[in-house]
C-alpha positions, 0 to 999 in steps of 0.5 A: 437576569431579565424577568421571564427569560430563561438561562441559556442551557448548553453543555460541552460533551467530552469527545474521546480522543480515539473518536478523532483518530482513525481506527488502528489495526496491528498485525494487518493482513490482506489477501487478494484473490483472482479466480479463486487463486491467490494474487497477492498478500499484504502484511504490515505491523500497523494500519490506520483505517481511513474509511472516509478516504477509502484506504488504509495507511500502513506502516512497514508494508510487505507485499508478496505477489504470486505468479498467475496459474502457479498455485501459490508460487512467489513471483515478487516481494516488495517492502518499504517504510510506509504505504497505503492500500485502496479498499475498492481496487486493492491497489497498493502504494509503497513509499519511502525506501522501496525495494521490489525484488522479482525472485526468479529473474533476480531483478532488484528495483529501488525507488522512493515510490511504487504503485502496484496496480492490482487489477492490471498486474502492473508496477509503476514508478511515477514520473519524476521519481528516480529508480535503480534496477539491478538485473543479472545483465547490469544496472539501469537508472531512470525516472518513471516507468510502468511495467508488468509485475515481473518488471518486463515490458 
C-alpha cells in the first residue's frame, strides 16, 4: 500500500429476502361500499401487495357483487385462479378459468379474463378474449364484450 493512502472501506450488507418480495397477506378480504351500502366483497386465500404498482395480486379470488338498493342481496358471484385489484379504483381483474354467475337470472359466463369496473358497475371481457354465456334461453359464444354487472345490455 502506498504511504498516506488509506485502505478503502466498504461493506456488503445482507438484505433480507423478504425485503425483496412484496408483502403477502393470507386470508385476504376487501369490501367496497357505495353510499353506505355494500357494493362487493373480494376474498382470496393469498394476496401479494404491489404498493409501487398500486395493486394487489390475488390467488383464487372470489368476487361477490351485491344488488344496488337491496340491503345485501347477492347479484353475482365470480371466481378464477388468479387476479388483481387496484387500490385506487377498486377495479378487479379475474384471469385464468373465470366463472361469472348472475344468480337470479341464472346466467353463467366462462372466459379467460374478465374486468369488473367497480365505479361503472360493468363487466368486460377484453377484445379478442373469447367467452361462453349460458342463459335459460340458450348459449352464446363470442369475443370481447362490455355489459352491466348483471350481464344485460
